[in-house]
PyMOL CGO cylinders between C-alpha atoms (Angstrom):
from pymol import cmd
from pymol.cgo import CYLINDER

trace = [
    CYLINDER, 6.17, 7.45, -2.59, 3.35, 6.86, -5.14, 0.3, 1, 1, 1, 1, 1, 1,
    CYLINDER, 3.35, 6.86, -5.14, -0.04, 8.40, -4.56, 0.3, 1, 1, 1, 1, 1, 1,
    CYLINDER, -0.04, 8.40, -4.56, -2.88, 6.12, -3.51, 0.3, 1, 1, 1, 1, 1, 1,
    CYLINDER, -2.88, 6.12, -3.51, -3.44, 3.75, -0.63, 0.3, 1, 1, 1, 1, 1, 1,
    CYLINDER, -3.44, 3.75, -0.63, -0.42, 3.41, 1.59, 0.3, 1, 1, 1, 1, 1, 1,
    CYLINDER, -0.42, 3.41, 1.59, 0.87, 1.82, 4.68, 0.3, 1, 1, 1, 1, 1, 1,
    CYLINDER, 0.87, 1.82, 4.68, -0.06, 3.12, 8.07, 0.3, 1, 1, 1, 1, 1, 1,
    CYLINDER, -0.06, 3.12, 8.07, 2.04, 6.29, 8.12, 0.3, 1, 1, 1, 1, 1, 1,
    CYLINDER, 2.04, 6.29, 8.12, 0.96, 7.07, 4.64, 0.3, 1, 1, 1, 1, 1, 1,
    CYLINDER, 0.96, 7.07, 4.64, -2.69, 7.21, 5.57, 0.3, 1, 1, 1, 1, 1, 1,
    CYLINDER, -2.69, 7.21, 5.57, -2.29, 10.55, 7.36, 0.3, 1, 1, 1, 1, 1, 1,
    CYLINDER, -2.29, 10.55, 7.36, -0.34, 11.90, 4.42, 0.3, 1, 1, 1, 1, 1, 1,
    CYLINDER, -0.34, 11.90, 4.42, -2.98, 10.65, 1.96, 0.3, 1, 1, 1, 1, 1, 1,
    CYLINDER, -2.98, 10.65, 1.96, -5.69, 12.37, 4.06, 0.3, 1, 1, 1, 1, 1, 1,
    CYLINDER, -5.69, 12.37, 4.06, -3.77, 15.65, 3.90, 0.3, 1, 1, 1, 1, 1, 1,
    CYLINDER, -3.77, 15.65, 3.90, -3.34, 15.30, 0.08, 0.3, 1, 1, 1, 1, 1, 1,
    CYLINDER, -3.34, 15.30, 0.08, -7.05, 14.59, -0.33, 0.3, 1, 1, 1, 1, 1, 1,
    CYLINDER, -7.05, 14.59, -0.33, -7.93, 18.21, 0.47, 0.3, 1, 1, 1, 1, 1, 1,
    CYLINDER, -7.93, 18.21, 0.47, -10.54, 20.11, -1.61, 0.3, 1, 1, 1, 1, 1, 1,
    CYLINDER, -10.54, 20.11, -1.61, -13.36, 22.40, -0.52, 0.3, 1, 1, 1, 1, 1, 1,
    CYLINDER, -13.36, 22.40, -0.52, -15.85, 19.64, 0.02, 0.3, 1, 1, 1, 1, 1, 1,
    CYLINDER, -15.85, 19.64, 0.02, -13.57, 17.47, 2.09, 0.3, 1, 1, 1, 1, 1, 1,
    CYLINDER, -13.57, 17.47, 2.09, -14.13, 17.01, 5.84, 0.3, 1, 1, 1, 1, 1, 1,
    CYLINDER, -14.13, 17.01, 5.84, -11.83, 18.66, 8.34, 0.3, 1, 1, 1, 1, 1, 1,
    CYLINDER, -11.83, 18.66, 8.34, -8.37, 17.08, 8.42, 0.3, 1, 1, 1, 1, 1, 1,
    CYLINDER, -8.37, 17.08, 8.42, -8.90, 15.27, 11.69, 0.3, 1, 1, 1, 1, 1, 1,
    CYLINDER, -8.90, 15.27, 11.69, -12.12, 13.70, 10.40, 0.3, 1, 1, 1, 1, 1, 1,
    CYLINDER, -12.12, 13.70, 10.40, -10.55, 12.73, 7.13, 0.3, 1, 1, 1, 1, 1, 1,
    CYLINDER, -10.55, 12.73, 7.13, -7.60, 11.14, 8.91, 0.3, 1, 1, 1, 1, 1, 1,
    CYLINDER, -7.60, 11.14, 8.91, -9.93, 9.11, 11.15, 0.3, 1, 1, 1, 1, 1, 1,
    CYLINDER, -9.93, 9.11, 11.15, -11.96, 7.91, 8.16, 0.3, 1, 1, 1, 1, 1, 1,
    CYLINDER, -11.96, 7.91, 8.16, -8.91, 6.87, 6.28, 0.3, 1, 1, 1, 1, 1, 1,
    CYLINDER, -8.91, 6.87, 6.28, -7.12, 5.37, 9.25, 0.3, 1, 1, 1, 1, 1, 1,
    CYLINDER, -7.12, 5.37, 9.25, -10.20, 3.21, 9.88, 0.3, 1, 1, 1, 1, 1, 1,
    CYLINDER, -10.20, 3.21, 9.88, -9.60, 1.58, 6.45, 0.3, 1, 1, 1, 1, 1, 1,
    CYLINDER, -9.60, 1.58, 6.45, -6.01, 0.71, 7.34, 0.3, 1, 1, 1, 1, 1, 1,
    CYLINDER, -6.01, 0.71, 7.34, -5.97, -3.13, 7.39, 0.3, 1, 1, 1, 1, 1, 1,
    CYLINDER, -5.97, -3.13, 7.39, -2.79, -3.34, 9.45, 0.3, 1, 1, 1, 1, 1, 1,
    CYLINDER, -2.79, -3.34, 9.45, -4.54, -1.48, 12.22, 0.3, 1, 1, 1, 1, 1, 1,
    CYLINDER, -4.54, -1.48, 12.22, -6.88, -4.46, 12.57, 0.3, 1, 1, 1, 1, 1, 1,
    CYLINDER, -6.88, -4.46, 12.57, -4.23, -7.18, 12.39, 0.3, 1, 1, 1, 1, 1, 1,
    CYLINDER, -4.23, -7.18, 12.39, -4.17, -7.88, 16.15, 0.3, 1, 1, 1, 1, 1, 1,
    CYLINDER, -4.17, -7.88, 16.15, -7.91, -8.66, 16.16, 0.3, 1, 1, 1, 1, 1, 1,
    CYLINDER, -7.91, -8.66, 16.16, -7.55, -10.89, 13.10, 0.3, 1, 1, 1, 1, 1, 1,
    CYLINDER, -7.55, -10.89, 13.10, -4.64, -13.07, 14.35, 0.3, 1, 1, 1, 1, 1, 1,
    CYLINDER, -4.64, -13.07, 14.35, -6.92, -15.99, 15.01, 0.3, 1, 1, 1, 1, 1, 1,
    CYLINDER, -6.92, -15.99, 15.01, -9.05, -15.63, 11.89, 0.3, 1, 1, 1, 1, 1, 1,
    CYLINDER, -9.05, -15.63, 11.89, -8.42, -16.60, 8.31, 0.3, 1, 1, 1, 1, 1, 1,
    CYLINDER, -8.42, -16.60, 8.31, -7.38, -13.67, 6.07, 0.3, 1, 1, 1, 1, 1, 1,
    CYLINDER, -7.38, -13.67, 6.07, -7.35, -13.44, 2.32, 0.3, 1, 1, 1, 1, 1, 1,
    CYLINDER, -7.35, -13.44, 2.32, -5.24, -10.75, 0.62, 0.3, 1, 1, 1, 1, 1, 1,
    CYLINDER, -5.24, -10.75, 0.62, -6.06, -9.99, -2.98, 0.3, 1, 1, 1, 1, 1, 1,
    CYLINDER, -6.06, -9.99, -2.98, -3.15, -8.63, -5.03, 0.3, 1, 1, 1, 1, 1, 1,
    CYLINDER, -3.15, -8.63, -5.03, -2.80, -7.07, -8.50, 0.3, 1, 1, 1, 1, 1, 1,
    CYLINDER, -2.80, -7.07, -8.50, 0.67, -8.09, -9.65, 0.3, 1, 1, 1, 1, 1, 1,
    CYLINDER, 0.67, -8.09, -9.65, 1.22, -4.98, -11.78, 0.3, 1, 1, 1, 1, 1, 1,
    CYLINDER, 1.22, -4.98, -11.78, -0.27, -2.49, -9.27, 0.3, 1, 1, 1, 1, 1, 1,
    CYLINDER, -0.27, -2.49, -9.27, 1.30, 0.93, -9.61, 0.3, 1, 1, 1, 1, 1, 1,
    CYLINDER, 1.30, 0.93, -9.61, -1.01, 2.58, -7.10, 0.3, 1, 1, 1, 1, 1, 1,
    CYLINDER, -1.01, 2.58, -7.10, 0.05, 0.54, -4.05, 0.3, 1, 1, 1, 1, 1, 1,
    CYLINDER, 0.05, 0.54, -4.05, 3.70, 0.99, -3.34, 0.3, 1, 1, 1, 1, 1, 1,
    CYLINDER, 3.70, 0.99, -3.34, 5.91, -2.08, -2.87, 0.3, 1, 1, 1, 1, 1, 1,
    CYLINDER, 5.91, -2.08, -2.87, 6.59, -0.85, 0.65, 0.3, 1, 1, 1, 1, 1, 1,
    CYLINDER, 6.59, -0.85, 0.65, 2.85, -0.73, 1.45, 0.3, 1, 1, 1, 1, 1, 1,
    CYLINDER, 2.85, -0.73, 1.45, 2.32, -4.22, 0.06, 0.3, 1, 1, 1, 1, 1, 1,
    CYLINDER, 2.32, -4.22, 0.06, 5.22, -5.55, 2.13, 0.3, 1, 1, 1, 1, 1, 1,
    CYLINDER, 5.22, -5.55, 2.13, 3.87, -3.89, 5.31, 0.3, 1, 1, 1, 1, 1, 1,
    CYLINDER, 3.87, -3.89, 5.31, 0.42, -5.37, 4.67, 0.3, 1, 1, 1, 1, 1, 1,
    CYLINDER, 0.42, -5.37, 4.67, 1.89, -8.85, 4.15, 0.3, 1, 1, 1, 1, 1, 1,
    CYLINDER, 1.89, -8.85, 4.15, 4.02, -8.47, 7.28, 0.3, 1, 1, 1, 1, 1, 1,
    CYLINDER, 4.02, -8.47, 7.28, 0.88, -7.46, 9.27, 0.3, 1, 1, 1, 1, 1, 1,
    CYLINDER, 0.88, -7.46, 9.27, -0.82, -10.64, 8.05, 0.3, 1, 1, 1, 1, 1, 1,
    CYLINDER, -0.82, -10.64, 8.05, 2.00, -13.23, 7.72, 0.3, 1, 1, 1, 1, 1, 1,
    CYLINDER, 2.00, -13.23, 7.72, -0.33, -16.24, 7.72, 0.3, 1, 1, 1, 1, 1, 1,
    CYLINDER, -0.33, -16.24, 7.72, -2.72, -14.78, 5.17, 0.3, 1, 1, 1, 1, 1, 1,
    CYLINDER, -2.72, -14.78, 5.17, -3.60, -16.57, 1.97, 0.3, 1, 1, 1, 1, 1, 1,
    CYLINDER, -3.60, -16.57, 1.97, -2.79, -14.44, -1.10, 0.3, 1, 1, 1, 1, 1, 1,
    CYLINDER, -2.79, -14.44, -1.10, -4.78, -14.45, -4.35, 0.3, 1, 1, 1, 1, 1, 1,
    CYLINDER, -4.78, -14.45, -4.35, -2.80, -12.62, -7.10, 0.3, 1, 1, 1, 1, 1, 1,
    CYLINDER, -2.80, -12.62, -7.10, -4.00, -11.54, -10.47, 0.3, 1, 1, 1, 1, 1, 1,
    CYLINDER, -4.00, -11.54, -10.47, -2.00, -10.44, -13.51, 0.3, 1, 1, 1, 1, 1, 1,
    CYLINDER, -2.00, -10.44, -13.51, -3.56, -6.98, -13.59, 0.3, 1, 1, 1, 1, 1, 1,
    CYLINDER, -3.56, -6.98, -13.59, -2.87, -3.43, -12.51, 0.3, 1, 1, 1, 1, 1, 1,
    CYLINDER, -2.87, -3.43, -12.51, -4.78, -1.62, -9.76, 0.3, 1, 1, 1, 1, 1, 1,
    CYLINDER, -4.78, -1.62, -9.76, -7.37, -0.11, -12.16, 0.3, 1, 1, 1, 1, 1, 1,
    CYLINDER, -7.37, -0.11, -12.16, -7.50, -3.04, -14.61, 0.3, 1, 1, 1, 1, 1, 1,
    CYLINDER, -7.50, -3.04, -14.61, -8.30, -5.40, -11.74, 0.3, 1, 1, 1, 1, 1, 1,
    CYLINDER, -8.30, -5.40, -11.74, -11.95, -4.60, -12.56, 0.3, 1, 1, 1, 1, 1, 1,
    CYLINDER, -11.95, -4.60, -12.56, -11.65, -7.08, -15.49, 0.3, 1, 1, 1, 1, 1, 1,
    CYLINDER, -11.65, -7.08, -15.49, -10.57, -9.85, -13.08, 0.3, 1, 1, 1, 1, 1, 1,
    CYLINDER, -10.57, -9.85, -13.08, -13.45, -9.18, -10.63, 0.3, 1, 1, 1, 1, 1, 1,
    CYLINDER, -13.45, -9.18, -10.63, -15.75, -11.99, -11.82, 0.3, 1, 1, 1, 1, 1, 1,
    CYLINDER, -15.75, -11.99, -11.82, -12.90, -14.50, -11.28, 0.3, 1, 1, 1, 1, 1, 1,
    CYLINDER, -12.90, -14.50, -11.28, -11.74, -12.85, -8.08, 0.3, 1, 1, 1, 1, 1, 1,
    CYLINDER, -11.74, -12.85, -8.08, -15.23, -12.86, -6.51, 0.3, 1, 1, 1, 1, 1, 1,
    CYLINDER, -15.23, -12.86, -6.51, -15.72, -16.53, -7.37, 0.3, 1, 1, 1, 1, 1, 1,
    CYLINDER, -15.72, -16.53, -7.37, -12.29, -17.37, -6.04, 0.3, 1, 1, 1, 1, 1, 1,
    CYLINDER, -12.29, -17.37, -6.04, -12.94, -15.36, -2.81, 0.3, 1, 1, 1, 1, 1, 1,
    CYLINDER, -12.94, -15.36, -2.81, -16.24, -17.10, -2.26, 0.3, 1, 1, 1, 1, 1, 1,
    CYLINDER, -16.24, -17.10, -2.26, -14.56, -20.48, -2.68, 0.3, 1, 1, 1, 1, 1, 1,
    CYLINDER, -14.56, -20.48, -2.68, -11.90, -19.35, -0.22, 0.3, 1, 1, 1, 1, 1, 1,
    CYLINDER, -11.90, -19.35, -0.22, -14.52, -18.21, 2.31, 0.3, 1, 1, 1, 1, 1, 1,
    CYLINDER, -14.52, -18.21, 2.31, -16.31, -21.56, 1.94, 0.3, 1, 1, 1, 1, 1, 1,
    CYLINDER, -16.31, -21.56, 1.94, -13.09, -23.46, 2.57, 0.3, 1, 1, 1, 1, 1, 1,
    CYLINDER, -13.09, -23.46, 2.57, -11.62, -21.19, 5.27, 0.3, 1, 1, 1, 1, 1, 1,
    CYLINDER, -11.62, -21.19, 5.27, -14.82, -20.51, 7.18, 0.3, 1, 1, 1, 1, 1, 1,
    CYLINDER, -14.82, -20.51, 7.18, -16.83, -23.62, 6.37, 0.3, 1, 1, 1, 1, 1, 1,
    CYLINDER, -16.83, -23.62, 6.37, -19.85, -21.88, 4.84, 0.3, 1, 1, 1, 1, 1, 1,
    CYLINDER, -19.85, -21.88, 4.84, -20.90, -20.25, 1.64, 0.3, 1, 1, 1, 1, 1, 1,
    CYLINDER, -20.90, -20.25, 1.64, -24.12, -18.35, 1.16, 0.3, 1, 1, 1, 1, 1, 1,
    CYLINDER, -24.12, -18.35, 1.16, -26.38, -20.03, -1.35, 0.3, 1, 1, 1, 1, 1, 1,
    CYLINDER, -26.38, -20.03, -1.35, -27.78, -17.91, -4.12, 0.3, 1, 1, 1, 1, 1, 1,
    CYLINDER, -27.78, -17.91, -4.12, -31.55, -17.65, -4.11, 0.3, 1, 1, 1, 1, 1, 1,
    CYLINDER, -31.55, -17.65, -4.11, -33.26, -19.46, -6.93, 0.3, 1, 1, 1, 1, 1, 1,
    CYLINDER, -33.26, -19.46, -6.93, -33.89, -17.31, -10.02, 0.3, 1, 1, 1, 1, 1, 1,
    CYLINDER, -33.89, -17.31, -10.02, -37.31, -15.79, -10.51, 0.3, 1, 1, 1, 1, 1, 1,
]
cmd.load_cgo(trace, "trace")
């Protein structure tokens, strides 16, 4: 399995791999990482709109992890970009604008930017 963010069973493994002298004790690291596991929150999000953002050429997220995430949120909208995991930074301006449009449409509100100056 590729290193990086993984499905729910991979979170514990990732925490163990994290290691290092400055890392928190294993149990604390596992709790921190598990809190970031989106599938863990899927029951509480069943009635809310969900947007998944995907990098089509991601080699950090395993296909298995992506499938588990999509299975956890079967009704989610998916925004895909023709980038890899790291190169997604170049798509960020477009992704942010698209996500804000999605929030406005899905949730009925979009924060207005303050006037310049």
